[in-house]
C-alpha positions as CSV (number, residue, x, y, z in Angstrom):
1,M,86.4,121.6,92.5
2,A,88.4,120.9,89.4
3,Q,87.0,118.3,87.1
4,T,89.4,115.5,86.0
5,N,89.9,115.2,82.3
6,P,88.7,111.7,81.3
7,N,91.2,111.6,78.5
8,I,94.2,111.9,80.9
9,S,95.2,108.9,83.0
10,D,97.8,108.6,85.6
11,A,98.8,105.2,84.3
12,R,101.5,105.3,81.6
13,P,100.3,103.9,78.3
14,V,102.0,100.7,77.2
15,I,102.9,99.9,73.6
16,R,101.7,96.4,72.6
17,Q,102.3,94.3,69.5
18,L,98.9,93.4,68.0
19,D,98.4,89.7,67.1
20,D,97.9,88.6,63.5
21,A,94.1,88.3,63.9
22,A,93.7,91.9,65.1
23,I,96.0,93.1,62.3
24,N,94.0,91.3,59.7
25,R,90.7,92.6,61.0
26,I,92.1,96.2,60.8
27,A,93.4,95.6,57.3
28,A,90.0,94.2,56.4
29,G,88.4,97.4,57.4
30,E,90.4,99.2,54.7
31,V,90.3,96.6,51.9
32,V,86.8,95.2,52.4
33,E,84.3,97.9,53.0
34,R,81.2,95.9,51.9
35,P,80.4,92.7,50.1
36,A,81.0,94.4,46.7
37,S,84.6,95.0,47.8
38,A,85.1,91.3,48.5
39,V,83.7,90.4,45.1
40,K,86.0,92.9,43.5
41,E,89.1,91.4,45.2
42,L,88.2,87.8,44.4
43,V,87.3,88.5,40.8
44,E,90.5,90.4,40.2
45,N,92.4,87.5,41.6
46,A,90.7,85.2,39.1
47,I,91.5,87.6,36.2
48,D,95.2,87.7,37.3
49,A,95.1,83.9,37.3
50,G,94.4,83.9,33.6
51,A,90.7,82.8,33.9
52,S,88.6,82.7,30.8
53,R,85.3,82.0,32.6
54,I,84.4,83.5,36.0
55,A,81.1,82.7,37.9
56,I,80.0,84.6,40.9
57,D,77.3,83.3,43.2
58,I,75.9,85.5,46.0
59,A,73.2,85.2,48.6
60,D,71.5,87.9,50.7
61,G,73.4,90.7,49.0
62,G,76.7,88.9,49.6
63,K,76.3,89.0,53.4
64,T,75.8,85.2,53.8
65,L,77.5,83.9,50.7
66,I,80.0,85.0,48.0
67,R,81.4,82.2,45.8
68,V,83.8,82.9,42.9
69,T,84.6,80.0,40.6
70,D,87.3,80.4,37.8
71,D,89.2,78.2,35.4
72,G,92.5,79.9,36.0
73,C,96.0,78.5,36.8
74,G,95.0,77.5,40.3
75,I,97.0,77.5,43.6
76,A,99.3,74.6,44.5
77,A,98.4,72.7,47.7
78,E,101.7,73.6,49.4
79,D,101.0,77.3,48.7
80,L,97.5,77.5,50.2
81,P,98.6,78.3,53.7
82,L,101.0,81.0,52.4
83,A,98.2,82.5,50.3
84,L,96.4,83.2,53.6
85,S,99.4,85.0,55.1
86,R,99.5,88.8,55.0
87,H,101.6,90.4,52.3
88,A,102.1,87.0,50.5
89,T,101.6,87.3,46.8
90,S,102.6,85.8,43.5
91,K,102.1,89.1,41.6
92,I,105.3,91.0,42.5
93,D,108.6,90.2,44.1
94,G,108.7,93.5,46.0
95,S,111.7,95.0,44.2
96,D,109.7,97.5,42.1
97,L,106.3,98.8,43.3
98,L,106.0,101.1,40.3
99,N,106.1,98.4,37.7
100,I,102.8,96.6,38.4
101,H,101.1,94.6,35.6
102,T,98.3,92.9,37.6
103,F,95.2,93.9,39.5
104,G,96.4,92.6,42.9
105,F,99.8,93.0,44.4
106,R,99.5,93.7,48.1
107,G,98.6,90.2,49.3
108,E,96.0,91.5,51.8
109,A,92.7,90.4,50.3
110,L,92.5,86.7,51.3
111,P,93.9,87.0,54.9
112,S,91.6,90.0,55.4
113,L,88.5,88.1,54.2
114,G,89.5,85.1,56.3
115,A,89.8,87.4,59.4
116,V,86.2,88.7,59.2
117,G,84.4,85.8,57.6
118,R,84.4,82.0,57.0
119,L,86.6,81.5,54.0
120,T,87.2,78.3,52.0
121,I,89.6,77.9,49.1
122,I,89.5,74.9,46.8
123,S,92.1,74.8,44.0
124,R,93.9,72.6,41.6
125,V,96.9,73.2,39.4
126,P,97.5,71.1,36.2
127,G,99.1,67.8,36.9
128,A,98.3,67.7,40.6
129,D,95.3,66.8,42.9
130,A,92.9,69.4,44.2
131,A,93.3,70.7,47.8
132,Q,91.3,72.9,50.1
133,I,92.0,75.1,53.1
134,Q,89.6,76.8,55.5
135,V,89.9,79.8,57.7
136,S,87.2,81.1,60.1
137,G,87.7,84.4,62.0
138,G,91.4,84.2,61.4
139,K,91.8,80.6,62.6
140,V,93.4,78.6,59.8
141,D,92.7,74.8,59.4
142,A,95.1,72.3,57.8
143,V,95.1,71.6,54.1
144,R,92.9,68.7,53.0
145,P,92.3,66.9,49.8
146,A,89.3,68.0,47.7
147,A,87.5,67.4,44.4
148,L,87.8,69.9,41.6
149,R,88.4,69.6,37.9
150,A,90.5,72.7,37.4
151,G,90.9,76.3,38.5
152,T,89.9,77.7,41.9
153,V,86.7,78.1,44.0
154,V,86.8,80.7,46.7
155,E,83.8,80.6,49.0
156,L,83.2,83.3,51.6
157,R,80.3,82.8,54.1
158,D,79.0,85.1,56.9
159,L,81.0,88.1,56.0
160,F,81.8,90.3,59.1
161,F,80.6,87.6,61.5
162,A,83.8,88.2,63.4
163,T,83.2,91.9,63.5
164,P,79.5,92.2,64.3
165,A,79.6,96.0,64.7
166,R,80.5,96.2,61.0
167,L,77.3,94.4,60.0
168,K,75.3,97.4,61.4
169,F,76.7,99.5,58.6
170,M,75.6,97.2,55.8
171,R,72.7,98.4,53.6
172,T,69.7,96.3,52.5
173,D,70.2,93.1,50.6
174,R,69.0,94.8,47.4
175,A,71.4,97.7,47.7
176,E,74.4,95.4,48.4
177,A,73.4,93.2,45.5
178,Q,73.2,96.2,43.2
179,A,76.7,97.3,44.3
180,I,78.0,93.9,43.5
181,F,76.3,94.1,40.1
182,D,78.0,97.4,39.4
183,T,81.4,96.0,40.4
184,V,81.1,93.0,38.2
185,K,79.8,95.1,35.3
186,R,82.9,97.4,35.5
187,L,85.3,94.4,35.5
188,A,83.4,92.8,32.6
189,M,84.0,96.0,30.5
190,A,87.7,95.8,31.2
191,E,87.9,92.1,30.1
192,P,85.9,91.5,26.9
193,A,87.7,88.1,26.4
194,V,86.4,86.7,29.7
195,T,82.9,85.3,30.3
196,F,81.3,86.6,33.4
197,T,78.2,85.2,35.2
198,L,76.6,86.6,38.3
199,R,73.9,84.5,40.0
200,D,71.8,85.3,43.0
201,V,71.2,82.1,45.0
202,S,69.4,83.6,47.9
203,G,66.9,81.1,49.3
204,G,68.8,78.1,47.9
205,G,68.4,76.3,44.6
206,E,69.8,77.2,41.2
207,G,69.1,80.9,41.9
208,R,68.6,83.6,39.3
209,V,71.2,84.9,36.8
210,S,71.3,88.6,37.2
211,F,74.1,89.3,34.8
212,R,75.9,87.4,32.1
213,A,78.4,88.5,29.5
214,D,79.9,85.9,27.2
215,R,83.4,86.4,25.8
216,E,83.5,88.6,22.7
217,N,85.5,87.9,19.6
218,G,87.2,90.2,17.1
219,D,89.8,92.9,17.4
220,L,90.1,95.2,20.3
221,F,87.4,97.7,19.2
222,D,84.9,95.2,17.9
223,A,85.1,93.1,21.1
224,L,84.9,96.2,23.3
225,H,82.0,97.6,21.3
226,A,80.1,94.4,21.7
227,R,80.8,94.1,25.4
228,L,79.7,97.7,26.0
229,A,76.5,97.1,24.1
230,R,75.8,94.1,26.4
231,V,76.8,95.8,29.6
232,I,75.8,99.4,29.3
233,G,73.2,99.0,26.6
234,R,72.7,98.9,22.9
235,E,71.6,102.5,22.8
236,F,74.9,103.6,24.2
237,A,76.8,101.5,21.6
238,E,74.7,103.0,18.8
239,N,75.3,106.6,19.9
240,A,79.0,106.3,21.0
241,L,82.0,107.7,19.1
242,R,85.2,105.6,18.8
243,I,88.2,107.1,20.6
244,D,91.8,106.2,19.8
245,A,94.7,108.6,20.5
246,T,98.2,108.5,21.8
247,R,100.4,111.1,23.3
248,D,103.8,110.9,25.1
249,G,103.5,107.1,25.7
250,I,99.9,107.2,26.9
251,R,97.1,105.7,24.8
252,L,93.5,106.6,25.2
253,Y,90.8,104.4,23.6
254,G,87.2,103.5,24.1
255,Y,83.8,105.0,23.3
256,A,82.2,108.3,24.2
257,A,78.6,109.1,23.6
258,L,77.2,112.0,21.6
259,P,76.2,115.1,23.7
260,T,72.5,114.4,22.9
261,Y,72.9,111.0,24.6
262,S,73.5,112.5,28.1
263,R,72.4,111.5,31.5
264,G,70.9,113.3,34.5
265,A,73.8,112.0,36.8
266,A,77.3,110.8,36.3
267,V,76.2,107.1,36.4
268,A,77.4,106.2,32.9
269,Q,81.0,107.2,33.2
270,Y,83.5,104.3,33.3
271,L,87.2,105.0,33.4
272,F,90.0,102.4,33.4
273,V,93.8,102.7,33.8
274,N,95.8,99.7,32.5
275,G,92.6,97.7,32.7
276,R,91.9,98.7,36.3
277,P,88.5,100.3,37.0
278,V,89.2,103.6,38.8
279,R,87.2,106.5,40.2
280,D,89.6,109.4,39.8
281,K,88.7,113.0,40.2
282,M,91.3,114.2,37.7
283,L,90.0,111.9,35.0
284,T,86.3,112.6,35.6
285,G,87.2,116.3,35.6
286,A,88.9,115.9,32.2
287,L,85.8,114.1,30.9
288,R,83.6,116.9,32.1
289,A,85.9,119.5,30.6
290,A,85.7,117.8,27.2
291,Y,81.9,118.1,27.1
292,F,81.9,121.5,28.8
293,D,80.7,123.4,25.8
294,F,78.0,120.9,24.8
295,L,76.0,120.1,27.9
296,S,74.3,122.2,30.6
297,R,75.5,121.8,34.1
298,D,72.6,119.4,35.0
299,R,73.5,116.9,32.3
300,H,76.4,114.5,32.3
301,P,78.3,112.7,29.5
302,A,78.4,108.9,29.0
303,A,81.7,107.3,28.2
304,A,83.8,104.2,28.7
305,L,87.4,105.2,28.3
306,F,90.6,103.2,28.8
307,I,94.1,104.6,29.4
308,D,97.0,102.3,28.7
309,C,100.6,103.3,29.6
310,D,103.8,102.0,30.9
311,P,103.2,101.0,34.6
312,T,106.1,103.2,35.7
313,L,104.1,106.3,34.5
314,V,101.3,105.7,37.0
315,D,101.2,104.8,40.7
316,V,98.3,102.5,41.6
317,N,99.6,102.0,45.2
318,V,97.7,105.1,46.4
319,H,94.5,103.8,48.0
320,P,93.9,100.5,49.8
321,A,91.1,99.6,47.5
322,K,93.2,100.6,44.5
323,S,90.4,102.7,43.1
324,E,92.6,105.8,42.7
325,V,95.7,106.3,40.7
326,R,98.4,109.0,40.4
327,F,100.0,109.9,37.1
328,R,103.6,111.0,36.9
329,D,102.5,113.8,34.6
330,P,98.7,114.3,35.1
331,G,98.6,117.1,32.6
332,V,99.4,114.8,29.7
333,A,96.6,112.4,30.6
334,R,94.1,115.2,31.2
335,G,95.1,117.0,27.9
336,L,94.8,113.7,26.0
337,I,91.3,113.1,27.2
338,V,90.1,116.6,26.5
339,S,91.6,117.0,23.1
340,S,90.7,113.4,21.9
341,L,87.1,113.8,22.9
342,R,86.7,117.2,21.4
343,H,88.2,116.1,18.2
344,A,85.9,113.1,18.0
345,L,82.8,115.3,18.8
346,A,83.9,117.7,16.0
347,E,84.3,114.9,13.5
348,A,80.8,113.7,14.4
349,G,79.5,117.0,12.8
350,H,75.8,117.5,12.9
351,R,75.0,113.9,14.1
352,A,72.5,113.6,16.9
353,S,71.7,110.5,18.9
354,S,69.2,107.9,17.6
355,T,67.4,107.9,21.0
356,V,65.9,111.3,20.0
357,A,64.0,109.7,17.1
358,H,63.0,106.7,19.3
359,A,61.6,109.1,21.9
360,T,59.7,111.0,19.2
361,L,58.2,107.8,17.8
362,G,57.3,106.6,21.3
363,A,55.5,109.9,21.9
364,M,53.5,109.3,18.7
365,R,52.3,105.8,19.8
366,P,48.9,105.4,21.5
367,E,49.2,105.6,25.2
368,T,46.7,102.8,25.9
369,A,46.9,99.3,24.6
370,Q,44.7,98.7,21.5
371,P,43.4,95.4,20.3
372,S,45.3,94.0,17.3
373,P,43.9,95.5,14.1
374,A,42.7,93.3,11.3
375,R,45.2,92.7,8.7
376,V,45.2,95.5,6.0
377,Y,45.7,94.3,2.5
378,Q,47.1,97.0,0.2
379,M,49.2,97.5,-2.9
380,D,52.9,97.3,-2.7
381,R,54.8,100.5,-2.3
382,P,54.9,102.3,-5.6
383,S,58.1,103.0,-7.5
384,P,59.9,106.4,-7.1
385,A,58.7,107.4,-10.6
386,A,55.1,106.5,-9.8
387,R,55.3,108.4,-6.5
388,Q,56.7,111.5,-8.3
389,A,53.9,111.4,-10.9
390,A,51.3,111.1,-8.1
391,Y,52.8,114.0,-6.2
392,Q,52.6,116.2,-9.3
393,A,49.0,115.3,-10.0
394,Q,48.1,116.2,-6.4
395,A,50.0,119.5,-6.3
396,P,47.0,121.8,-6.9
397,G,45.2,120.2,-4.0
398,F,48.2,120.8,-1.8
399,A,48.4,124.4,-2.9
400,E,44.7,124.9,-1.9
401,M,45.5,123.7,1.6
402,S,48.5,126.1,2.0
403,R,46.5,128.3,4.4
404,D,46.6,125.5,7.0
405,Y,50.4,125.5,7.1
406,S,52.9,128.0,8.3
407,G,54.7,127.8,5.1
408,H,55.6,125.3,2.4
409,V,57.9,124.9,-0.5
410,V,56.0,125.5,-3.7
411,E,58.9,125.3,-6.1
412,P,61.5,122.5,-5.5
413,A,64.9,123.7,-4.4
414,P,67.4,124.1,-7.2
415,E,69.5,121.1,-7.9
416,P,73.1,121.3,-7.0
417,E,75.8,121.2,-9.7
418,S,76.6,117.6,-8.8
419,E,74.4,114.7,-9.8
420,A,73.3,114.1,-6.2
421,S,69.8,115.0,-5.3
422,P,69.2,117.3,-2.2
423,E,67.3,114.4,-0.7
424,D,70.5,112.3,-0.7
425,L,72.2,114.8,1.6
426,P,72.2,114.0,5.3
427,L,69.5,116.5,6.3
428,G,67.7,116.3,3.0
429,A,65.7,118.9,1.1
430,A,63.3,121.4,2.8
431,R,59.6,120.6,2.1
432,G,57.8,123.0,4.5
433,Q,57.7,125.0,7.7
434,V,55.3,124.2,10.6
435,H,54.3,126.7,13.3
436,E,56.9,129.1,12.0
437,N,59.5,127.2,14.0
438,Y,60.0,123.7,12.6
439,I,61.5,122.9,9.2
440,I,60.3,119.7,7.6
441,A,62.8,118.1,5.3
442,Q,62.7,115.0,3.2
443,T,65.6,112.6,3.0
444,A,66.2,109.6,0.8
445,D,64.8,107.2,3.4
446,G,62.8,109.3,5.8
447,M,62.2,112.9,7.1
448,V,63.9,115.4,9.3
449,I,62.3,117.9,11.7
450,V,64.6,120.9,12.5
451,D,64.1,123.4,15.3
452,Q,65.2,126.5,13.2
453,H,65.9,128.7,16.2
454,A,68.0,126.1,18.1
455,A,69.9,125.1,15.0
456,H,70.7,128.6,13.9
457,E,71.7,129.6,17.5
458,R,74.3,126.8,17.5
459,L,75.6,127.9,14.1
460,V,76.0,131.5,15.3
461,Y,77.6,130.3,18.5
462,E,80.2,128.2,16.7
463,K,81.1,131.2,14.5
464,L,81.5,133.5,17.5
465,K,83.8,130.9,19.2
466,T,85.9,130.5,16.1
467,Q,86.3,134.3,15.9
468,M,87.3,134.4,19.6
469,G,89.8,131.6,19.1
470,E,91.4,133.4,16.1
471,N,91.4,136.9,17.7
472,G,91.8,136.0,21.3
473,V,89.8,137.3,24.3
474,A,89.9,141.1,24.6
475,A,91.1,142.2,28.1
476,Q,90.0,145.4,29.8
477,A,92.6,147.0,32.0
478,L,91.4,148.2,35.4
479,L,92.1,151.8,36.1
480,I,93.0,150.9,39.7
481,P,94.1,147.2,40.1
482,E,92.0,145.3,42.6
483,I,94.0,143.8,45.5
484,V,92.7,140.5,46.9
485,E,94.1,139.2,50.1
486,L,94.6,135.4,50.2
487,S,96.5,132.8,52.1
488,E,100.0,132.0,50.8
489,G,98.7,128.5,49.7
490,D,95.7,130.0,47.8
491,C,98.0,132.6,46.2
492,A,100.4,129.9,45.0
493,R,97.5,127.7,43.7
494,L,96.1,130.7,41.8
495,M,99.4,131.8,40.3
496,A,100.0,128.3,39.1
497,V,97.2,128.8,36.6
498,A,97.7,132.5,36.0
499,E,99.0,131.9,32.4
500,D,95.8,130.0,31.5
501,L,93.7,132.7,33.0
502,S,95.6,135.4,31.1
503,R,94.6,133.7,27.8
504,L,91.0,134.3,28.9
505,G,91.6,138.0,29.6
506,L,92.1,137.7,33.4
507,T,95.6,139.0,34.3
508,L,96.9,138.4,37.8
509,E,100.1,139.4,39.5
510,P,101.6,138.6,42.9
511,F,101.4,141.6,45.3
512,G,103.5,140.4,48.1
513,G,102.7,138.0,50.9
514,G,99.4,136.2,50.1
515,A,97.9,139.1,48.1
516,I,97.4,139.2,44.3
517,A,96.6,142.1,42.1
518,V,93.9,141.8,39.4
519,R,95.2,144.0,36.5
520,E,92.8,143.0,33.7
521,T,89.4,141.3,33.3
522,P,87.7,139.9,30.2
523,A,86.1,142.9,28.4
524,I,83.1,140.8,27.2
525,L,82.0,140.3,30.9
526,G,81.7,144.0,31.5
527,E,81.9,145.2,35.1
528,V,82.8,142.2,37.3
529,D,83.4,141.6,41.0
530,A,87.1,140.6,40.8
531,R,87.3,139.4,44.4
532,A,84.2,137.2,44.1
533,M,85.5,135.8,40.8
534,I,88.9,134.9,42.3
535,L,87.3,133.1,45.3
536,D,85.1,131.1,42.9
537,I,88.1,130.1,40.9
538,L,89.9,129.0,44.1
539,D,86.9,126.9,45.1
540,E,86.9,125.1,41.7
541,L,90.6,124.5,41.9
542,A,90.3,123.0,45.4
543,D,87.4,120.8,44.4
544,Q,88.3,119.7,40.9
545,G,92.0,120.7,40.5
546,E,91.1,123.0,37.6
547,S,88.8,126.0,37.0
548,Q,86.6,126.7,34.0
549,M,84.6,129.5,35.6
550,V,86.0,132.3,33.5
551,Q,85.7,130.4,30.3
552,A,82.1,129.4,31.3
553,R,81.2,133.0,31.9
554,I,82.6,134.1,28.5
555,E,80.9,131.3,26.6
556,A,77.6,132.0,28.4
557,I,77.9,135.6,27.0
558,L,78.6,134.3,23.6
559,S,75.7,131.9,23.9
560,R,73.3,134.8,24.8
561,V,74.7,136.8,21.9
562,A,74.1,133.8,19.6
563,C,70.5,133.4,20.9
564,H,69.6,137.1,20.2
565,G,71.3,137.0,16.8
566,S,69.7,133.8,15.5
567,I,66.5,133.2,13.6
568,R,63.6,133.8,15.9
569,S,60.8,131.4,16.5
570,G,57.8,132.6,14.6
571,R,59.6,133.8,11.5
572,R,58.5,132.4,8.1
573,M,61.4,131.3,6.0
574,R,61.7,131.0,2.3
575,A,62.7,127.7,0.6
576,E,66.2,128.9,-0.1
577,E,66.7,130.0,3.5
578,M,65.6,126.7,4.9
579,N,67.8,124.7,2.5
580,A,70.8,127.0,3.3
581,L,70.3,126.4,7.0
582,L,70.3,122.6,6.4
583,R,73.5,122.8,4.4
584,E,75.2,124.9,7.0
585,M,74.2,122.5,9.7
586,E,75.8,119.7,7.7
587,A,79.0,121.6,7.4
588,T,79.2,122.8,11.1
589,P,80.5,120.6,13.9
590,H,78.3,120.1,16.9
591,S,75.2,121.4,15.1
592,G,73.3,118.3,16.2
593,Q,72.7,119.9,19.6
594,C,71.9,123.3,20.8
595,N,74.1,125.3,23.3
596,H,72.5,123.3,26.2
597,G,72.9,119.8,24.8
598,R,69.4,119.4,23.5
599,P,68.9,118.1,19.9
600,T,68.4,120.6,17.1
601,Y,66.7,118.1,14.8
602,V,64.9,114.7,14.8
603,E,65.3,112.2,12.0
604,L,62.5,109.7,11.4
605,K,63.0,106.7,9.1
606,L,60.3,106.0,6.5
607,A,60.0,102.4,7.8
608,D,59.3,103.6,11.3
609,I,56.7,106.1,10.1
610,E,54.9,103.5,8.1
611,R,54.8,101.2,11.1
612,L,52.9,104.0,12.9
613,F,50.2,103.8,10.3
614,G,50.2,100.0,10.1
615,R,51.7,99.9,6.6
616,S,54.6,97.7,7.4
């Protein structure tokens, strides 16, 4: 007996017009995914209203209460009902959807929130009385008088009470509160001139302030630097490089951290387009490409970058949550990010992050708490002349102890022609070698410990890259071209980047239909599986929109060559060799980290060392 298909009915389906309540609940599913989404929409409305102070109160991870208070321009009493209508907005007039200067513009947030929760809006405009309006599960009450000094208060209670099934998808209160914290943090970075306060009032009472960022003063970069130090952390601000570049009407500015200040996950990457926080694969891919040669694949850069351009050059009407954007010319934006960051990293020279020294000092401190020592009374620090005389008097004793050291500098390094002392140079003057691997150098205000193998490996690697850049990548012609069968779409995607691949020594030609012919491969790679390489490139193109696999393989070979050609651990170095290595590090970009992003040297300040011995 034939089984009836349950998806086929004899009754003819009837097309129905959904009511406004159902439409708003559907829209809420796109706009409001979780409490953090509601906070984002309400805070963005406050910023658009010109607020200088924004306070956010939440309870139970935003599930039972979200209250956003601002001192913006407010909403007139007669406009309150219209504000709760779908697609009603004061941001645009609808004539040009590509010229958007505000966060919001769709007019969906407030009606969507009112459809799935209990929403109350109290607002006052200058020169008028305050008024309030309530909507619960899509049912709007009449406008009533209210008491409010200025601005707007939007209170959302019992989010998703009208759609109980949605509540089952909510995470724990702590997870939802953390998501709200991250949302507010991103918006605070975008608006340094606005004061943000996030308070958790779960359980009633005054609650607990979980985040506060007062408005910052100064010019753009001073205010932004101060805000990033408050939001991301002072360590990021201390180890970040200033970025400011413009190309073809697009400006990139912000701060990017040194490679030695990297993270184990992409949790410290903040990108903004015209002040709007975005999570865009093209932009994050460009950030990853800029650090490609400085970090291993399990490390991720930290950065807060802002792109400003004419609104007509970027489409923000791509995603309901407005978290993705589309540039008219994405290549310009991507190239600007990559070139600007690489230029800034090159200008940083041999600099390494200060967190390396902090970690070193932390490792030197006792692991268990010790009682406070008695105060030590001692003479003041001697003058430089007195110290030099003392060192000379103790020189014979130090010479007798030489067998306990891997190596030490008996004669001081020759003075340069200039009046400056070697100790005044960034990496100082070599004073000894420990365990045949670590160079100890003295600076004017501290000391430097250099990993001789890692440092020289980076220097050789940079030389090899420079030579390759000047002479190009040698290509090896295949005696018999390898034919790789692909779909027509994959073939077109691959041929679109054929010119870039050719510069890396991989020459491709169309071979009819969806096939391509591999004519040449990079000679430095030796014998390669051309088909496997092509498929890997296609996977990267599909996932990231670009492919760095060929370049990665070439640079991995150069890195191995540099490793084998550098000074080995265990080799004793003469004084002039150690000082020559220090001077070359100072003159070579990126010498502060090895080929895998680890530091090549640690700098310890004399004041910190003295604190370790209780001399401060």
